[in-house]
N, C-alpha and C positions, 0 to 999 in steps of 0.2 A: 531500351524503353521507348522505342518509336512505334506507336501503334499505326495501323493502316487507317485510311480515311474511314470514319465511322459516322453513320447517320442514325440518330435515335429520336424518339418522341417522348415527351414528358407524359407520364401516366397520372400523376397527381401533383397539385400545387406544391412548390418547394422553391428554395433559392438555388442559384446556379452552383454555389459551393456545395450545398447538400446533395444536389443531383450528381455532381462529380464524385462525391464521397460514396454515394449509393451504388455507383457502377464499379467501384474498386479503389482501394487506397493507393494503388499504383497510378491511377488516373489523377487522383487528387494531388499526389506528390508531383507528378509531371506538370500538372496545371499550375501549381504554386511556383515551380521552378521555371516556368515559361518554356518548357520543352515541347508542349503541345498547344495548339491554338483552338479556340472554341468560338463558334458562331451560333447565335440563337436567332432563328428567323432571319438569317443573313446579316446580323448585326453583332458587333462585339459588345458585351455587357460587363458590368462590374460583377464581382463574385457574389455580392449581396443582392443582385437583381432578383426579383420574384418571377418565377416561371409559372405559366399556366398550363393546364392540361391541353395536350395537343401541340405544344410548341415544338418546333423542329430544332434539334441540337446537332451540329456538325462538329466533329472532333478530328483534327488533322495534325500531323507532325510539322513542327517548325523546322524548316530547312535553312541552314546558314552555311556560308563558306568563309574561308579565311586564308 
C-alpha cells in the first residue's frame, strides 16, 4: 500500500479528507494510518482544511526504518 509520488490538482472546493476519499478508499485508509504523507501547496494541513480549486496536492509514501 505504498503509492508512488503523486501530484494532483483540486478540481472543486472540498476538504482534504473528502479529497482523499474521492481518489480512493485505499488512499483515505493509508492517510488515516499515516502510511502516506500529503502536502497541499507545500504545506501540511489538517484533514478538515478546506481546499480551493487549483490547489496542488502531493501524496508520497512515508519511509521509515527501524
